[in-house]
C-alpha positions in Angstrom: 59.4 89.8 104.0 61.4 86.9 103.3 63.2 84.3 105.4 67.3 84.6 105.5 69.4 81.5 105.9 70.6 81.6 109.4 74.4 81.5 108.6 74.6 84.8 106.6 75.2 88.1 108.0 74.4 90.1 104.8 74.8 93.9 105.0 75.2 93.9 108.7 78.6 91.8 108.2 79.8 94.8 106.1 78.7 97.0 108.8 80.6 95.1 111.5 84.0 95.3 109.4 83.3 99.2 109.1 82.5 99.8 112.6 85.4 97.4 113.8 88.0 99.7 111.4 86.2 102.8 112.9 87.0 101.3 116.5 90.6 100.3 115.8 91.3 103.3 114.3 90.1 105.3 117.2 91.7 103.3 119.7 94.8 103.8 117.6 94.8 107.2 117.4 94.5 107.9 121.0 96.9 105.4 122.1 100.2 106.9 123.1 102.4 103.9 122.8 101.5 103.8 119.0 103.7 106.2 117.1 102.5 105.8 113.6 100.1 103.1 111.7 98.5 101.9 108.8 94.9 100.6 108.2 94.0 98.7 105.1 90.8 96.6 104.2 90.1 93.9 101.9 94.1 93.7 100.4 93.6 91.6 97.3 95.4 88.1 97.1 96.4 87.3 100.9 94.0 84.9 101.3 91.7 85.0 104.8 92.9 87.5 106.8 92.2 90.2 104.8 89.0 91.5 106.4 91.1 94.1 108.8 95.1 94.6 108.5 96.7 96.8 110.8 100.5 97.7 110.8 102.3 99.9 113.3 105.5 101.3 114.9 104.9 100.4 119.1 106.8 101.8 121.8 108.7 99.1 123.3 109.1 97.2 120.3 112.1 97.1 118.0 110.1 95.7 114.8 107.0 96.7 113.3 103.8 95.2 114.7 101.2 94.0 111.9 98.2 92.1 112.4 95.9 90.6 110.1 92.0 89.9 111.2 89.2 88.1 109.7 86.0 89.3 111.2 83.0 86.7 111.2 79.9 88.2 112.2 77.1 85.8 113.4 73.6 87.0 114.1 72.9 83.8 115.9 74.2 84.2 119.4 74.1 80.4 120.1 76.2 79.4 117.2 79.7 77.8 118.2 83.2 79.2 116.4 84.2 76.9 113.8 87.6 77.1 111.8 89.4 75.7 108.5 93.1 75.8 109.4 93.9 75.0 106.0 92.3 77.9 104.9 93.8 79.9 107.1 97.3 78.7 107.3 96.9 79.3 103.3 96.3 82.8 103.6 99.4 82.8 106.4 101.9 81.5 103.6 100.4 84.1 101.3 101.3 86.7 103.8 104.6 85.7 104.3 105.4 85.7 100.4 104.1 89.5 100.1 106.9 90.8 102.5 109.8 91.9 101.0 112.5 94.2 101.9 112.5 96.3 98.3 108.5 96.6 98.5 107.0 99.5 97.3 104.2 98.7 99.3 105.2 100.2 102.7 102.2 97.8 104.3 104.9 94.8 103.4 108.2 96.1 103.4 110.5 94.5 105.1 111.4 90.8 106.2 108.5 88.5 107.3 110.3 87.4 110.5 111.3 90.8 111.3 107.8 92.0 112.0 105.9 91.1 114.9 102.9 89.8 112.9 99.6 88.3 114.6 96.6 86.6 112.9 93.3 87.1 114.5 89.9 85.4 114.3 87.7 87.6 115.5 83.7 86.6 115.6 80.6 87.4 117.6 80.2 83.5 117.8 80.9 81.6 121.2 83.9 78.7 121.3 84.5 75.7 123.0 88.3 76.4 123.7 89.5 76.0 127.1 92.8 78.1 127.4 93.3 81.8 127.4 96.1 84.1 126.1 98.6 85.7 128.4 97.6 89.5 128.7 101.3 90.6 128.3 103.6 92.1 125.4 102.1 92.2 122.4 99.0 90.5 122.9 98.3 93.1 125.3 98.8 95.7 122.8 96.3 93.7 120.6 93.6 93.4 123.3 93.9 97.1 124.0 93.0 97.9 120.4 90.4 95.6 119.3 89.1 93.6 122.2 85.1 94.4 123.2 84.9 92.4 126.2 84.8 89.0 124.6 87.5 86.3 125.3 91.2 85.9 123.3 92.6 82.4 123.2 95.2 80.3 121.5 93.6 77.1 121.2 96.2 75.4 119.0 99.9 74.7 119.4 100.9 71.5 120.1 102.7 69.1 118.0 99.4 66.8 117.3 98.5 70.4 115.9 101.4 70.5 113.8 101.0 67.4 112.3 97.5 68.0 111.8 97.8 71.0 109.9 100.8 69.3 107.8 98.4 66.8 107.2 95.7 69.1 105.8 98.2 70.9 103.4 99.8 67.4 102.0 96.0 66.2 101.0 95.3 69.8 99.7 98.4 69.3 97.9 97.8 65.9 96.5 94.2 66.8 95.2 95.9 69.6 93.6 98.3 68.0 92.1 96.1 65.2 90.9 93.5 68.1 89.2 96.7 69.2 87.5 97.8 66.1 85.9 94.3 65.4 84.7 94.4 69.0 83.2 97.9 68.2 81.5 97.2 64.8 79.9 94.8 66.5 77.7 97.2 68.8 76.5 101.1 68.3 76.6 102.1 70.5 73.9 104.2 72.8 76.8 105.8 69.9 78.6 108.9 71.8 78.3 107.4 73.9 80.9 105.7 71.0 83.2 108.4 71.1 85.5 108.4 74.8 86.0 105.0 74.1 88.0 105.9 74.2 91.9 103.7 70.9 92.5 105.0 69.0 89.5 108.9 70.0 90.9 107.7 68.9 94.2 106.6 65.6 93.6 107.5 64.2 90.0 109.7 62.2 91.9 107.0 60.1 93.7 104.6 60.3 90.6 107.2 58.1 88.9 107.7 55.8 91.8 104.0 55.4 92.4 101.8 56.4 89.3 103.6 56.9 86.4 106.4 54.6 84.2 108.5 57.1 82.1 110.4 56.1 78.9 114.0 56.3 78.0 114.7 60.1 76.2 113.1 60.6 72.9 113.8 63.2 70.3 110.9 65.3 68.9 110.5 64.7 65.4 111.0 67.7 63.3 113.8 70.2 62.9 113.6 71.2 66.8 114.7 67.8 67.9 113.3 68.7 71.6 114.2 66.0 73.5 111.6 64.4 76.0 110.5 61.6 77.7 107.1 59.0 77.3 105.2 58.7 80.6 102.1 56.8 81.1 100.3 55.3 83.8 101.6 52.1 85.9 99.9 49.2 86.0 99.9 48.8 89.5 98.6 52.6 90.0 95.4 51.6 89.8 95.4 48.8 92.7 97.5 50.4 94.9 95.8 51.2 97.8 98.4 53.7 100.0 96.1 56.7 101.5 97.5 59.4 99.4 97.7 57.6 96.4 93.8 56.4 97.0 93.1 60.2 97.8 94.9 61.4 94.4 93.1 58.4 92.5 90.0 59.5 93.7 90.3 63.2 92.6 92.4 62.0 89.1 89.4 60.0 88.2 86.6 62.0 88.7 88.6 65.1 86.9 89.6 63.0 84.1 86.2 61.7 83.0 84.7 65.4 83.5 87.0 66.1 80.4 86.1 63.3 78.1 83.8 63.5 75.0 81.3 61.6 74.0 80.0 62.0 70.3 76.0 62.4 70.4 75.5 58.8 68.3 77.1 57.0 71.1 75.3 58.9 73.9 71.9 57.7 72.4 73.0 54.4 72.6 74.7 54.3 76.0 71.7 56.1 77.0 69.4 53.6 76.0 71.4 50.5 77.4 71.7 52.0 80.8 68.5 53.2 81.2 67.1 49.7 80.4 69.4 47.8 83.1 71.4 50.8 85.0 74.6 48.6 85.8 78.1 50.2 86.8 79.6 48.9 83.8 76.8 50.8 81.5 77.1 53.9 83.7 80.7 54.1 83.1 80.0 54.7 79.6 77.8 58.3 80.6 79.3 59.2 84.2 80.8 62.4 84.6 79.7 64.0 81.5 76.1 62.8 80.5 75.4 61.9 84.0 76.8 63.0 87.1 76.2 62.2 90.6 75.2 64.6 93.1 77.0 62.9 96.6 74.7 65.6 98.9 71.5 64.3 97.7 72.8 60.7 96.4 70.9 61.2 93.0 72.2 61.0 89.5 71.5 64.1 87.5 71.5 64.0 83.8 72.9 66.7 81.5 69.9 68.5 79.8 71.3 69.1 76.2 73.0 66.0 75.9 69.9 63.9 77.1 67.0 66.1 75.2 65.5 63.6 73.2 65.4 61.0 75.9 63.4 63.4 78.2 60.0 61.6 77.9 62.2 58.1 79.2 63.9 60.0 82.1 62.8 58.5 85.6 64.3 58.6 89.0 66.8 55.9 88.8 68.2 54.5 92.1 71.8 53.4 92.2 74.1 52.5 95.0 77.3 54.9 96.0 79.4 51.7 95.5 78.0 51.0 91.9 78.7 55.0 91.2 82.2 54.8 91.9 82.9 51.8 90.4 81.4 53.3 87.3 84.0 56.2 87.9 87.0 53.6 88.2 85.9 51.8 85.3 85.6 55.0 83.1 88.9 56.6 84.4 90.7 53.3 84.0 89.8 53.0 80.3 90.7 56.5 79.5 94.1 56.2 81.5 95.5 52.6 80.5 96.4 53.4 77.3 97.2 57.6 77.8 100.4 58.4 76.9 102.1 62.1 76.9 105.7 64.0 76.9 107.5 65.0 80.0 110.5 66.6 80.1 113.9 64.7 80.3 114.3 65.6 84.0 111.1 64.2 84.8 111.0 61.7 87.8 115.3 62.1 87.7 115.5 58.7 86.2 118.9 60.2 85.8 121.0 63.5 85.9 120.8 65.5 83.3 124.2 67.4 83.4 127.5 67.7 81.3 130.7 66.2 82.6 131.9 69.6 83.3 129.4 70.0 85.8 129.5 67.1 87.2 133.5 68.1 88.2 132.3 71.4 89.7 129.4 70.3 91.7 131.1 67.1 93.2 133.9 68.8 95.0 131.3 71.0 96.7 129.3 68.4 97.6 132.5 66.7 99.1 133.1 70.1 101.0 129.5 70.3 102.5 129.7 66.3 103.6 133.3 67.0 105.1 131.9 70.0 107.1 128.7 68.7 108.8 130.7 67.1 111.4 130.5 63.4 113.5 126.7 63.5 113.3 127.3 63.1 109.2 123.5 64.9 109.1 123.6 67.1 106.0 121.1 70.2 106.4 120.1 71.1 102.7 118.5 74.7 102.9 118.7 78.3 101.1 121.8 78.8 102.7 123.7 76.8 100.0 124.6 78.2 96.6 121.5 78.6 94.4 123.3 76.9 91.6 123.7 73.6 93.9 120.0 73.2 94.5 118.7 73.5 91.2 116.9 70.7 89.2 118.8 71.4 86.1 122.6 71.4 87.2 122.3 70.6 90.8 122.0 67.7 93.3 117.7 68.4 93.2 118.3 66.4 89.9 119.9 63.5 92.0 117.0 63.1 94.2 115.6 59.7 93.5 118.7 58.2 92.1 121.5 58.9 93.8 119.5 60.0 97.0 117.0 57.9 98.5 114.8 57.5 101.3 115.8 55.8 104.4 112.9 54.2 105.7 114.1 54.4 109.5 114.6 57.8 109.9 112.7 59.3 106.9 115.6 61.3 105.9 117.4 60.8 102.7 120.8 58.8 102.1 122.8 57.6 99.4 122.1 54.6 97.6 124.3 51.5 97.9 122.5 50.4 94.6 124.6 51.8 92.5 124.1 49.2 89.5 120.4 50.7 88.9 122.1 54.2 88.5 122.2 55.7 85.3 125.1 56.6 82.9 125.5 60.1 84.7 124.4 59.5 87.9 127.1 56.8 88.5 129.8 59.2 87.1 128.8 61.7 90.0 128.4 58.6 92.7 132.0 57.4 91.8 133.7 61.0 92.4 131.8 61.2 95.6 133.5 57.7 96.9 136.2 58.5 95.9 136.5 61.4 98.0 134.2 60.0 101.1 135.4 56.6 102.0 131.9 56.1 104.6 129.6 57.9 101.7 127.0 55.7 102.9 126.5 56.6 106.3 125.7 60.0 105.7 122.0 61.4 106.0 120.4 64.7 104.5 117.7 66.5 105.9 115.6 68.9 103.5 114.6 72.3 104.8 113.9 73.7 101.3 110.7 73.0 99.0 112.8 73.5 96.1 113.7 70.1 96.1 111.7 66.9 94.8 110.2 65.0 97.5 110.1 61.0 98.3 107.2 61.0 100.4 103.8 62.3 101.0 104.5 64.2 104.0 105.4 67.5 105.4 109.6 68.3 105.5 110.6 70.1 108.7 110.4 73.9 107.1 106.8 73.4 106.8 106.4 72.1 110.2 108.4 75.2 111.2 105.9 77.3 109.6 102.9 75.5 110.8 104.2 75.7 114.2 105.2 79.7 113.7 101.5 80.2 112.3 100.1 78.2 115.3 101.9 80.4 117.8 100.8 83.6 116.0 97.1 82.5 115.6 94.6 83.9 118.0 90.9 83.4 118.4 88.6 86.5 119.6 85.2 85.1 120.2 82.1 85.7 122.1 83.1 89.7 120.7 80.2 92.4 120.8 78.0 92.1 117.8 77.5 95.3 115.2 75.6 97.1 117.4 77.9 96.3 120.5 80.9 98.0 118.5 79.0 100.6 117.8 77.7 101.8 121.3 81.8 101.4 122.3 
């Protein structure tokens, strides 16, 4: 007999899911208001809400009903429910994307917005939430199907919850962006495809404003003549203390030093030097590869393969966290300061990359959009616009950061008044707009699509509306019967 870690459910967790599936099947089968239904378990690529998935045609509802459940069996009855909203929101977004009118999978056939969806965290653990759900409508149907005499609650939904969720999402995007940059700068062979990455497409303008200097357009040597720009890290980036840039740097530095290679002769020399006098400068030569730092234990760990000849000399070395962080920064700065890599011509939107013919095509379309927005002079940019008009290459997305800039007061976009700073092509489009719209600078632009580059590290209105929708559809079923209790029911 061995002691088992308290926060694991093992086979009982699997039995719990199986018996919940059976209970849901039994109740749905004998519910006269449910005309037909499907049950699935562990659907691939939908994230956290994959344990039990249920779709049905229900009397009184014009749209199909779909429920996605994560089942958490906690064997410690005193354990309180804990939740990671960012994981659940990510799963919600994945499920949204699975729905499609032409989908061959009948479970996800149709539009998400035309399906009554609920997302449930179902657990034996207790909770410390105050408010209960309304026992009516769709929630009443769900309650009859899955409740085992626990509590059903909607603990989130206030505007501060929306902002918190948006902040979590942006932080996750920023750290992921740093990871991808670190990976990319070691191999820029596929620079033409860089902006096909959704994150780079979203943040490439911010990167050129806060992180990278981007050169004028260059031509690649050889017969292909591929045009590109050269990117390098801005000097002021390393000292930038803005919150999201600090977060970006922290992940970028750690990812970069993991990828550097230190030749064996240098490893031997650097180790001897460090072991004799462990300073941040000497640690910077080894940190991330030969030596790693465990933040949980607060200890340095030596790579066994790299340090095998020093094994007799190895001893516990106490260094402060500030020394480790300084060493990481020194090492990363040394790598990044001289690093140069190729990016596509459109990267950073230094200038529009379109022909005069294309300018003549899109200028009147933009004028029509401005004229149609009424006295508010606030233009909404969303998917209802002509698709070609939204594109980075050939559309107005390429004007973000040059013609369209951030309005600090409203956090919307506006048209720049600094015409001299514009590139030649951007100036041509600007002048055509100015010739038709005399009060051009008074217009503001609200972006409700993820296809556009951003000028801030913050959620746009589209993501806020998605966060609100998710929180409105999220339910916590806590203090439910355990595996044996479900079996008795």
